[in-house]
C-alpha positions in Angstrom: -37.6 -74.6 11.0 -39.6 -71.4 11.2 -37.3 -68.4 11.6 -37.9 -65.8 14.3 -39.1 -62.2 13.8 -37.5 -59.6 16.1 -39.1 -56.2 16.7 -37.3 -53.3 18.4 -39.5 -50.5 19.4 -37.3 -49.0 22.1 -33.6 -48.0 22.1 -31.3 -51.0 21.9 -27.7 -52.0 21.2 -27.2 -55.0 18.9 -23.9 -56.6 18.4 -22.4 -60.0 17.6 -20.6 -62.6 19.7 -19.9 -66.2 18.9 -22.6 -66.2 16.1 -25.1 -64.9 18.6 -27.0 -61.6 18.3 -26.4 -59.8 21.6 -29.2 -57.5 22.7 -28.6 -54.8 25.3 -31.1 -52.1 26.4 -29.1 -48.9 27.1 -31.7 -47.4 29.5 -31.1 -50.4 31.8 -27.4 -50.7 31.3 -26.7 -47.0 32.0 -29.0 -46.8 35.0 -26.7 -46.6 38.1 -29.5 -47.1 40.5 -30.1 -50.7 39.3 -28.1 -53.7 40.8 -25.6 -55.4 38.6 -27.5 -58.6 38.7 -30.5 -57.0 37.0 -28.2 -55.4 34.4 -26.7 -58.8 33.6 -30.2 -60.2 33.1 -30.9 -57.4 30.7 -28.4 -58.8 28.1 -30.0 -61.4 25.8 -28.5 -63.6 23.1 -30.2 -65.2 20.1 -28.5 -67.5 17.5 -28.3 -65.5 14.3 -29.3 -68.5 12.2 -32.6 -68.6 14.0 -33.6 -65.1 12.8 -35.6 -64.5 9.7 -36.8 -60.9 10.0 -35.7 -57.9 12.1 -37.7 -54.7 12.4 -35.8 -51.6 13.6 -38.5 -49.2 14.8 -36.6 -46.7 16.8 -34.0 -44.1 15.8 -31.9 -45.0 18.8 -31.3 -48.6 17.8 -27.6 -49.2 17.2 -26.4 -52.2 15.3 -22.8 -53.1 14.7 -21.3 -53.9 11.3 -20.4 -57.4 12.5 -24.0 -58.1 13.5 -25.4 -56.7 10.3 -22.9 -58.8 8.2 -23.8 -62.0 10.1 -27.6 -61.3 9.7 -27.3 -60.8 6.0 -25.0 -63.9 5.6 -27.8 -65.8 7.2 -30.4 -64.3 4.8 -32.2 -62.2 7.4 -34.4 -59.4 6.1 -33.6 -56.2 8.0 -36.5 -53.7 7.9 -36.0 -50.1 8.9 -38.9 -47.8 9.9 -39.3 -44.0 9.4 -40.1 -41.3 12.0 -43.8 -42.3 11.7 -42.8 -45.9 12.6 -43.8 -47.2 9.1 -41.4 -49.6 7.3 -39.4 -47.5 4.9 -36.4 -49.6 3.9 -35.4 -53.3 3.4 -31.9 -54.8 3.4 -31.2 -58.2 1.9 -28.0 -60.1 1.0 -26.5 -59.7 -2.4 -25.9 -63.4 -2.7 -28.4 -66.0 -1.4 -27.7 -69.1 -3.5 -24.6 -71.1 -4.3 -25.4 -71.2 -8.1 -26.8 -67.7 -8.2 -25.2 -66.7 -11.6 -26.9 -69.7 -13.3 -30.2 -68.8 -11.7 -29.9 -65.2 -12.7 -29.3 -66.2 -16.3 -32.4 -68.5 -16.3 -34.5 -65.7 -14.9 -33.2 -63.2 -17.4 -33.8 -65.6 -20.3 -37.4 -66.3 -19.4 -39.6 -65.7 -22.4 -42.5 -63.2 -22.4 -45.1 -65.9 -23.0 -43.8 -67.8 -19.9 -44.0 -64.7 -17.8 -47.5 -64.0 -19.0 -48.6 -67.5 -18.1 -47.0 -67.2 -14.7 -48.9 -63.9 -14.1 -52.1 -65.6 -15.1 -51.5 -68.3 -12.5 -50.6 -65.7 -9.9 -53.8 -63.7 -10.4 -56.0 -66.8 -10.5 -54.5 -67.9 -7.1 -55.0 -64.4 -5.7 -58.6 -64.2 -6.7 -59.2 -67.7 -5.3 -57.8 -66.7 -2.0 -59.7 -63.4 -2.0 -62.9 -65.3 -2.5 -62.1 -67.6 0.4 -61.5 -64.5 2.7 -64.9 -63.0 1.7 -66.6 -66.3 2.3 -64.9 -67.0 5.6 -65.0 -63.4 7.1 -68.2 -62.0 5.5 -70.2 -64.9 4.3 -70.4 -63.0 1.0 -71.4 -64.3 -2.4 -68.4 -65.4 -4.3 -69.8 -67.3 -7.3 -68.9 -64.3 -9.6 -65.3 -64.4 -8.3 -65.0 -68.1 -8.9 -66.2 -67.5 -12.5 -63.7 -64.7 -13.0 -60.8 -67.1 -12.1 -61.6 -69.1 -15.2 -61.8 -65.9 -17.3 -58.2 -64.8 -16.4 -56.2 -65.1 -19.6 -52.5 -65.2 -20.2 -51.0 -61.9 -18.9 -54.5 -61.0 -17.5 -55.0 -58.8 -20.6 -58.6 -58.2 -19.5 -57.5 -56.9 -16.1 -59.8 -59.3 -14.2 -57.6 -58.6 -11.2 -59.0 -55.1 -11.0 -62.6 -56.2 -11.4 -62.2 -58.8 -8.6 -60.5 -56.2 -6.4 -63.3 -53.8 -6.7 -65.8 -56.4 -5.6 -63.5 -57.8 -2.9 -62.8 -54.5 -1.1 -66.4 -53.3 -1.3 -67.6 -56.4 0.5 -64.7 -56.8 2.9 -65.1 -53.4 4.7 -68.0 -51.0 4.8 -67.5 -47.6 3.1 -63.8 -48.5 2.4 -61.5 -47.2 -0.3 -58.2 -49.1 -0.6 -55.4 -46.5 -0.9 -52.0 -46.4 0.6 -52.6 -43.1 2.4 -56.3 -43.8 3.1 -58.2 -44.1 6.3 -57.9 -47.2 8.6 -57.7 -50.1 8.1 -55.3 -49.0 5.2 -52.6 -48.3 7.8 -52.9 -51.9 9.1 -52.9 -53.3 5.6 -49.9 -51.3 4.6 -47.9 -52.4 7.6 -48.8 -56.1 7.1 -48.0 -55.9 3.4 -44.6 -54.4 4.2 -43.8 -57.4 6.4 -45.1 -59.8 3.8 -43.0 -58.1 1.1 -39.9 -58.5 3.1 -40.6 -62.2 3.6 -41.2 -62.8 -0.1 -38.1 -60.8 -1.1 -36.1 -62.9 1.4 -37.5 -66.1 -0.2 -36.6 -64.9 -3.7 -33.0 -64.2 -2.7 -32.8 -67.6 -1.0 -33.9 -69.2 -4.3 -31.2 -67.3 -6.2 -33.5 -64.9 -8.0 -33.4 -61.1 -8.5 -36.3 -59.5 -6.6 -36.0 -56.5 -9.0 -37.0 -58.2 -12.3 -40.7 -58.9 -12.2 -42.9 -61.1 -14.3 -45.5 -58.3 -14.4 -44.6 -55.3 -12.3 -41.9 -53.2 -14.0 -41.7 -49.8 -12.3 -38.2 -48.5 -13.0 -38.0 -47.1 -9.5 -39.1 -50.3 -7.7 -36.3 -52.5 -6.5 -38.7 -55.3 -5.6 -41.0 -55.8 -8.6 -40.7 -59.6 -8.5 -41.5 -59.6 -4.8 -44.6 -57.5 -5.5 -45.7 -60.0 -8.1 -45.2 -63.2 -6.1 -46.8 -61.8 -2.9 -50.1 -61.2 -4.6 -51.7 -64.6 -3.6 -50.4 -64.1 -0.1 -52.0 -60.7 0.4 -55.4 -62.3 1.4 -53.7 -63.9 4.4 -52.8 -60.4 5.6 -56.3 -59.2 4.8 -57.9 -61.9 6.9 -55.8 -61.0 9.9 -56.5 -57.3 9.5 -60.3 -58.0 9.2 -60.2 -59.8 12.6 -58.2 -57.0 14.2 -60.4 -54.2 12.7 -63.6 -56.0 13.7 -62.3 -55.9 17.3 -62.0 -52.2 17.1 -58.2 -52.0 16.5 -57.5 -49.2 14.0 -54.3 -47.6 15.3 -50.7 -48.8 14.7 -49.8 -49.2 18.3 -47.5 -51.8 19.9 -50.3 -54.4 20.2 -51.4 -54.2 16.6 -47.8 -54.3 15.3 -47.1 -57.4 17.4 -50.1 -59.1 15.8 -49.1 -58.1 12.3 -45.5 -59.3 13.0 -47.0 -62.8 13.5 -47.6 -62.9 9.7 -44.5 -65.2 9.1 -46.0 -67.9 11.3 -49.6 -67.9 9.9 -50.6 -71.4 8.9 -51.3 -71.9 5.2 -52.1 -74.9 3.1 -49.6 -75.4 0.2 -49.2 -78.6 -1.8 -51.9 -80.2 0.3 -49.9 -79.7 3.5 -50.1 -77.2 6.4 -47.1 -74.9 6.7 -46.0 -71.6 8.3 -46.3 -68.8 5.7 -42.6 -68.1 5.7 -41.8 -71.7 4.8 -44.6 -71.7 2.2 -43.1 -68.6 0.5 -39.8 -70.5 0.1 -41.7 -73.3 -1.7 -43.3 -70.8 -3.9 -40.0 -69.0 -4.8 -38.3 -72.4 -5.4 -41.1 -73.5 -7.8 -40.8 -70.1 -9.6 -37.1 -70.8 -10.3 -38.1 -74.2 -11.6 -40.4 -72.5 -14.0 -37.6 -70.2 -15.2 -35.3 -73.2 -15.6 -37.8 -75.2 -17.6 -38.4 -77.9 -15.0 -42.0 -76.9 -14.2 -44.7 -74.8 -15.8 -46.6 -73.9 -12.7 -45.9 -71.8 -9.6 -46.9 -73.5 -6.3 -49.1 -71.1 -4.3 -51.0 -71.6 -1.1 -54.8 -72.2 -1.1 -57.2 -71.1 1.6 
């Protein structure tokens, strides 16, 4: 079952009752001019087990410890936004699998050649999906990108990823420079990637893996190196969504654009020959990654556009 994504842009009070997340809007509850019947309708309840991601985008959102504990126990990714309403923090459960210790050991014991091969597969899948986005959205020439896929070697020692990225971004948007602090649509991409990162990190924890220990990324200050690795082939799905939004003239991170970007977990993808919501597909990917670490498989399962 696809988990729900909840977004709180206005002040709210979140608590727990009978395994339900109770949502109250203070502005309504404290308004003495409103009838009690309307105040009662203001209170909503959602089963905690149905929630996959929560985005807290207002400094006046209050959440009780009981609600937070229940959300984390159900492997919900809790995203906190800064004063500019950009995702700035991510909270995940410490324990997401019943045999986590064993899975940690398999991950830690993974050999360098295996990690290089997994990175090769990851970049090949990313470039393939980027090529599909260019073909679908811009009808661009992609024969060179398809050729580059075969040229990616173990560990991508030739940095084919960068070559493909330069061609990809120059053809996806006009006069565009991909940079975190750059002009739109960088803001839309950043927000979408933050949501995607939370989904992937959640999937890794569910599979009993440490999101911090990457197969390629290894920044000592990055707590989600593995999430940043595994999300690479999924980025083009965010790109495709942003292209459609930007082409329609949407360049600001307002409520409408955020709601569209928060639909990322439910985007349909094709994985293992079957159609699946992106959030479910990520779980298949992270599960296959563990099987690579444990020696059961040699390939990560990634979606194909």
